[in-house]
Backbone bond lengths (Angstrom), bond angles and torsions (degrees), N, CA, C in turn:
res aa  C-N    CA-C-N  psi(-1)  N-CA   C-N-CA  omega(-1)  CA-C   N-CA-C  phi
1 M - - - 1.401 - - 1.514 110.28 -
2 I 1.264 108.78 148.54 1.462 114.12 -179.79 1.517 106.69 -97.65
3 S 1.248 115.59 126.69 1.470 119.11 179.07 1.531 109.93 -90.12
4 Q 1.277 114.16 143.98 1.463 118.56 -179.62 1.529 108.98 -91.08
5 I 1.281 111.87 133.76 1.462 118.19 179.21 1.535 106.70 -100.60
6 K 1.294 113.54 126.22 1.453 117.74 178.88 1.522 108.97 -87.10
7 M 1.318 112.60 130.86 1.467 118.56 179.01 1.518 107.82 -95.13
8 R 1.257 114.17 131.89 1.458 119.12 174.67 1.530 109.08 -83.01
9 P 1.326 116.21 139.83 1.469 116.91 175.84 1.522 109.24 -66.20
10 S 1.306 114.60 139.85 1.469 118.89 -177.94 1.523 109.32 -75.82
11 R 1.272 114.37 143.00 1.462 119.72 177.93 1.518 108.49 -83.83
12 K 1.329 113.35 131.01 1.465 117.23 179.41 1.512 107.99 -85.21
13 S 1.297 114.27 139.92 1.450 118.45 -177.25 1.532 111.44 -81.05
14 K 1.360 117.49 -23.59 1.458 119.73 -179.11 1.514 109.78 -101.06
15 R 1.335 114.94 138.97 1.450 120.54 177.64 1.522 109.33 -89.59
16 R 1.318 115.42 151.29 1.453 120.14 176.19 1.531 109.21 -91.70
17 G 1.375 116.85 150.86 1.461 121.37 175.90 1.514 112.32 96.42
18 F 1.327 113.95 -174.77 1.458 120.92 -177.53 1.512 109.42 -112.67
19 T 1.293 115.68 153.59 1.457 119.64 176.44 1.526 108.46 -83.22
20 L 1.294 115.75 163.51 1.463 120.98 179.16 1.529 110.53 -61.96
21 L 1.305 117.60 -37.65 1.461 122.03 179.68 1.533 110.75 -62.90
22 E 1.311 118.01 -40.94 1.470 121.19 178.14 1.531 111.45 -65.50
23 L 1.312 117.44 -40.79 1.459 120.79 178.34 1.527 111.78 -65.19
24 I 1.312 117.39 -40.83 1.464 121.08 177.29 1.522 110.26 -63.73
25 F 1.308 117.82 -41.51 1.470 122.39 179.37 1.530 110.54 -61.20
26 V 1.291 118.69 -44.75 1.468 122.53 178.32 1.534 110.46 -64.73
27 A 1.318 117.21 -40.64 1.466 120.67 179.06 1.526 110.92 -63.34
28 V 1.324 117.43 -41.34 1.469 121.09 178.30 1.529 110.46 -62.97
29 I 1.314 118.32 -41.86 1.468 121.90 178.45 1.534 110.12 -62.53
30 L 1.326 117.84 -43.63 1.470 120.87 178.59 1.531 111.72 -63.66
31 I 1.322 117.46 -38.23 1.468 120.89 178.72 1.523 110.49 -65.91
32 I 1.309 117.65 -41.03 1.473 121.20 179.05 1.528 110.41 -64.81
33 I 1.307 118.04 -44.58 1.479 121.41 179.23 1.524 110.25 -62.83
34 T 1.316 117.19 -42.24 1.468 121.22 178.78 1.520 110.70 -63.30
35 A 1.323 117.37 -43.54 1.466 120.90 -179.07 1.530 111.38 -63.61
36 L 1.311 117.44 -31.83 1.466 120.54 179.93 1.525 112.83 -78.78
37 T 1.316 118.63 -29.64 1.463 120.84 -175.02 1.520 114.36 -93.91
38 V 1.315 119.59 -22.60 1.468 121.62 -177.49 1.527 112.29 -59.99
39 P 1.334 121.27 -45.01 1.476 119.03 178.41 1.532 112.96 -59.95
40 Q 1.315 117.81 -34.54 1.461 119.95 178.05 1.518 110.63 -68.17
41 F 1.320 118.32 -38.08 1.458 121.14 177.21 1.520 110.90 -68.15
42 R 1.322 117.92 -33.15 1.467 121.40 178.91 1.527 109.61 -62.72
43 G 1.321 117.39 -45.00 1.466 120.75 177.66 1.517 111.33 -62.44
44 T 1.310 117.64 -38.87 1.452 121.55 178.17 1.519 110.67 -66.64
45 F 1.314 116.62 -40.00 1.462 121.00 178.95 1.530 110.71 -63.89
46 D 1.341 116.92 -43.41 1.463 120.65 177.06 1.525 111.09 -61.05
47 Y 1.320 116.90 -42.17 1.463 120.94 -179.88 1.534 110.78 -64.94
48 L 1.329 116.77 -38.89 1.468 119.89 177.53 1.523 111.29 -64.85
49 Q 1.329 117.35 -38.56 1.461 120.00 177.00 1.528 110.85 -68.18
50 L 1.343 117.09 -34.59 1.462 120.70 175.33 1.526 110.28 -62.91
51 Q 1.321 116.78 -47.04 1.469 120.49 178.30 1.533 110.78 -60.59
52 N 1.311 117.01 -40.35 1.464 121.67 179.72 1.529 110.82 -63.64
53 L 1.337 117.01 -43.57 1.460 120.12 179.27 1.527 110.95 -65.03
54 V 1.326 117.29 -43.31 1.469 120.79 179.20 1.522 109.82 -60.49
55 S 1.310 116.81 -43.27 1.465 120.82 177.75 1.527 110.47 -61.44
56 D 1.334 117.02 -40.56 1.457 120.53 179.10 1.525 111.93 -66.80
57 V 1.337 117.72 -39.32 1.473 120.32 178.88 1.526 109.77 -61.65
58 V 1.330 116.30 -46.34 1.465 120.20 179.37 1.526 110.32 -64.06
59 S 1.319 117.29 -42.55 1.471 120.54 178.59 1.522 111.64 -64.07
60 F 1.328 117.02 -42.08 1.467 120.63 177.80 1.525 110.19 -61.36
61 A 1.339 116.75 -42.97 1.469 120.27 -179.84 1.524 110.46 -63.08
62 R 1.302 117.10 -44.14 1.467 120.06 -179.93 1.531 111.07 -67.35
63 Y 1.318 116.84 -36.03 1.469 120.68 177.29 1.530 110.33 -66.56
64 A 1.342 117.00 -44.01 1.465 121.01 -179.98 1.526 110.13 -62.18
65 Q 1.328 116.78 -39.58 1.461 120.13 178.27 1.531 110.74 -65.70
66 A 1.313 117.30 -47.31 1.470 120.85 -179.56 1.524 110.94 -62.64
67 K 1.331 117.20 -40.53 1.465 120.55 178.84 1.527 110.98 -66.96
68 A 1.328 117.52 -36.26 1.467 120.83 177.92 1.523 110.48 -64.92
69 I 1.326 116.48 -41.82 1.469 120.27 -178.56 1.527 110.65 -69.67
70 T 1.318 116.99 -49.75 1.471 119.81 -176.00 1.527 113.05 -71.78
71 G 1.335 117.12 -31.42 1.464 119.97 -178.71 1.511 113.51 -93.97
72 A 1.338 116.63 -2.97 1.473 122.01 -178.16 1.527 111.12 51.66
73 E 1.339 115.73 45.94 1.456 121.01 179.50 1.525 109.17 -144.39
74 I 1.296 116.59 156.14 1.462 121.13 179.38 1.526 108.63 -77.41
75 N 1.314 115.73 134.31 1.465 122.12 173.83 1.515 107.08 -123.74
76 R 1.310 115.97 158.26 1.463 118.37 178.10 1.525 110.81 -140.67
77 L 1.310 113.94 149.00 1.455 123.17 175.17 1.522 105.67 -100.59
78 V 1.341 117.20 120.65 1.464 121.91 -172.46 1.524 110.21 -113.91
79 F 1.336 115.91 132.05 1.460 123.16 174.94 1.524 107.59 -110.02
80 D 1.322 116.83 111.39 1.460 121.36 177.49 1.527 107.30 -102.88
81 M 1.333 115.96 99.73 1.463 120.91 -174.52 1.532 112.21 -73.09
82 E 1.325 117.67 -28.33 1.458 119.91 178.93 1.529 111.34 -69.82
83 K 1.332 116.37 -42.45 1.465 120.77 179.57 1.517 112.62 -90.51
84 K 1.347 116.63 -1.98 1.468 122.67 -178.45 1.530 110.40 52.43
85 S 1.346 115.21 59.36 1.455 119.41 -179.82 1.521 111.28 -140.45
86 L 1.310 114.47 161.36 1.454 124.61 178.56 1.518 106.21 -129.37
87 G 1.328 116.99 135.49 1.455 118.50 -178.07 1.508 112.94 -150.41
88 I 1.317 115.73 164.09 1.459 122.49 174.45 1.525 106.63 -116.77
89 D 1.335 114.32 127.95 1.464 121.07 177.49 1.517 108.82 -115.47
90 T 1.332 115.97 148.13 1.454 121.18 173.22 1.521 108.00 -114.81
91 Y 1.309 115.85 144.61 1.464 121.58 -176.88 1.520 109.61 -68.44
92 A 1.335 116.03 126.79 1.462 120.49 -177.06 1.524 112.75 -113.02
93 G 1.316 117.99 -2.52 1.461 120.42 177.09 1.507 113.12 126.25
94 V 1.341 114.52 -167.15 1.460 121.76 -178.51 1.523 108.22 -122.25
95 E 1.300 114.64 136.97 1.462 120.63 177.15 1.523 107.30 -115.27
96 T 1.313 116.31 128.89 1.456 119.98 178.03 1.513 109.06 -102.36
97 G 1.305 113.97 140.99 1.460 119.29 -179.19 1.507 109.88 -151.94
98 D 1.334 116.21 -162.33 1.463 121.69 -179.53 1.521 111.89 -63.04
99 E 1.329 115.85 -32.29 1.466 120.69 -177.47 1.520 112.24 -86.97
100 G 1.295 118.56 -1.02 1.454 121.98 -179.13 1.516 110.49 108.21
101 A 1.346 115.17 -164.58 1.459 120.36 -178.56 1.531 109.99 -78.38
102 K 1.319 115.15 139.35 1.468 121.12 -179.36 1.523 108.50 -135.01
103 E 1.335 115.87 130.23 1.468 120.37 178.53 1.526 109.47 -71.81
104 I 1.322 116.26 140.37 1.464 122.19 177.60 1.530 107.40 -110.71
105 W 1.309 115.69 128.30 1.463 122.09 179.66 1.521 108.76 -121.93
106 E 1.315 116.00 142.04 1.467 121.71 179.09 1.537 108.73 -112.84
107 R 1.325 116.42 127.03 1.467 121.80 -178.58 1.523 109.05 -76.79
108 I 1.347 117.25 125.26 1.460 120.03 -179.57 1.528 112.57 -113.71
109 K 1.329 117.09 -18.20 1.465 121.36 178.24 1.522 108.25 -148.18
110 Y 1.344 115.98 150.18 1.455 120.63 -175.53 1.525 109.75 -149.48
111 R 1.335 115.87 146.45 1.464 121.49 173.97 1.518 108.48 -150.89
112 A 1.325 116.63 135.90 1.465 121.76 176.76 1.528 109.64 -79.82
113 I 1.318 115.88 148.91 1.464 122.41 176.86 1.525 106.91 -105.71
114 P 1.343 118.62 126.34 1.470 119.83 178.70 1.528 111.42 -58.05
115 D 1.329 116.54 148.90 1.468 122.08 -176.05 1.527 113.51 -61.69
116 F 1.310 118.43 -32.87 1.460 120.67 -175.27 1.534 112.95 -82.77
117 I 1.331 117.72 -1.40 1.463 121.68 178.26 1.522 108.35 -103.79
118 S 1.338 115.69 131.61 1.466 119.31 178.13 1.521 109.44 -115.82
119 I 1.326 115.02 146.65 1.460 122.21 178.12 1.516 107.51 -121.02
120 E 1.331 115.34 124.67 1.464 120.95 177.75 1.522 108.04 -112.62
121 L 1.335 116.02 111.95 1.456 120.56 177.12 1.527 107.95 -82.94
122 Q 1.341 116.79 132.97 1.461 120.35 -176.78 1.528 111.78 -69.66
123 D 1.310 117.76 -31.11 1.457 120.01 172.37 1.529 107.16 -110.40
124 S 1.296 117.07 165.22 1.461 120.33 -169.91 1.523 114.33 -75.48
125 R 1.317 118.57 -8.65 1.468 119.72 -178.79 1.520 111.06 -68.41
126 N 1.314 115.56 144.77 1.457 119.31 177.33 1.524 111.55 -106.55
127 A 1.353 116.80 9.21 1.460 120.62 179.65 1.529 109.73 -140.27
128 V 1.315 115.08 145.69 1.461 122.18 176.51 1.519 107.12 -116.68
129 K 1.320 116.62 122.50 1.465 120.22 -179.70 1.517 110.59 -93.81
130 F 1.336 114.72 139.91 1.463 123.24 175.51 1.524 106.77 -116.37
131 Y 1.325 115.12 130.93 1.462 121.01 -172.98 1.528 111.16 -105.47
132 P 1.341 116.95 158.69 1.476 120.93 -177.52 1.527 114.85 -59.88
133 D 1.328 118.28 -22.46 1.466 120.15 179.17 1.531 113.00 -84.85
134 G 1.339 117.45 4.08 1.461 121.80 176.45 1.516 114.29 96.18
135 T 1.325 117.61 -8.95 1.461 120.49 179.31 1.528 110.13 -82.45
136 A 1.326 114.31 170.60 1.466 120.06 -178.96 1.523 109.13 -152.54
137 D 1.307 115.76 169.31 1.459 120.25 172.07 1.520 108.50 -72.06
138 K 1.329 116.33 145.21 1.466 119.78 178.25 1.528 108.91 -79.66
139 V 1.312 115.45 127.70 1.460 120.65 -179.34 1.518 109.54 -143.27
140 T 1.320 115.32 140.48 1.457 122.46 170.27 1.517 106.51 -130.83
141 M 1.311 115.83 132.99 1.463 119.91 -179.39 1.521 109.97 -138.31
142 K 1.312 114.70 155.85 1.458 121.40 177.88 1.522 107.52 -118.08
143 V 1.321 115.63 127.32 1.466 122.05 179.48 1.520 106.49 -114.96
144 N 1.342 117.47 123.84 1.465 118.63 -175.96 1.519 113.04 -145.16
145 I 1.335 113.61 167.60 1.465 121.98 174.83 1.519 108.10 -121.18
146 S 1.310 117.08 168.49 1.463 122.03 -173.30 1.526 113.57 -64.37
147 S 1.310 118.72 -23.14 1.463 120.51 -179.45 1.526 112.34 -73.14
148 G 1.335 117.10 -6.74 1.458 120.95 177.60 1.511 114.25 101.66
149 K 1.317 117.42 -8.94 1.454 120.21 178.77 1.521 108.82 -76.55
150 S 1.334 115.92 136.99 1.465 118.01 -177.01 1.527 111.28 -152.48
151 F 1.318 114.47 163.19 1.456 123.53 176.74 1.524 108.09 -128.20
152 T 1.316 115.77 148.14 1.454 121.66 172.79 1.524 107.48 -110.18
153 I 1.323 115.93 126.20 1.460 121.82 178.75 1.525 107.37 -112.69
154 S 1.316 115.98 129.42 1.466 119.50 178.60 1.528 109.49 -129.44
155 I 1.329 113.88 147.25 1.462 121.18 177.93 1.522 107.42 -120.95
156 D 1.307 116.33 121.00 1.462 122.69 -179.08 1.531 109.00 -76.24
157 P 1.337 117.67 127.60 1.469 119.21 -176.51 1.536 114.22 -69.87
158 L 1.315 118.50 -29.39 1.463 120.20 -177.43 1.515 113.31 -78.59
159 T 1.318 116.29 -38.16 1.466 119.97 -177.25 1.527 112.83 -104.83
160 G 1.338 117.45 -17.19 1.455 120.90 -176.93 1.512 112.42 73.80
161 Y 1.334 117.07 10.08 1.466 121.73 -175.97 1.527 110.22 -77.36
162 A 1.308 116.61 130.32 1.465 122.26 178.28 1.513 109.02 -103.71
163 K 1.344 115.55 134.62 1.463 119.47 176.89 1.516 109.80 -140.04
164 A 1.318 115.33 154.16 1.465 121.99 -179.33 1.513 108.90 -125.32
165 E 1.330 115.10 139.17 1.465 121.69 176.20 1.518 108.63 -132.73
166 E 1.317 115.46 139.61 1.473 118.59 177.15 1.508 108.21 -75.06
167 S 1.324 115.18 130.59 1.470 120.49 179.89 1.518 109.16 -82.14
168 P 1.339 117.35 142.82 1.470 118.88 176.81 1.513 110.60 -65.99
169 Q 1.333 116.11 143.12 1.459 120.89 -179.79 1.511 109.25 -72.77
170 Q 1.336 114.86 144.01 1.464 119.47 -178.10 1.489 111.02 -98.23
């Protein structure tokens, strides 16, 4: 009879996987890389929100102008710096009272302004009126963030056209 010889499985000298020390080392490297890149992403995020707000201001101005023309009524773009908001109002009439005549405006659109974005109006008015004939009040404003990046938004009084340009960094 032939006897069967049992073969023992050979023991491998190398272990599979990573040691705990290697995993900790990789985790520390990832934490350091993350800590170095997060501040750069924060600045990029702020800049993207600045671009978004500038786009919204221009869009609101163009919407207010179009609504004034099509509705044959005065509309205005309002900047409320205390409440950090931007809105479009439509003229709703005049109310007379003890204090005299007072204009009534109805809010039709609204947008909040992030706290880290500042708007500097070149003239002291906080509202830009758009008239049914397509004209508007002349306004130039600077919208910026603390990193120094800014945009200049201007509204042409004859055409009511709003445009934004990125200001060169100083």
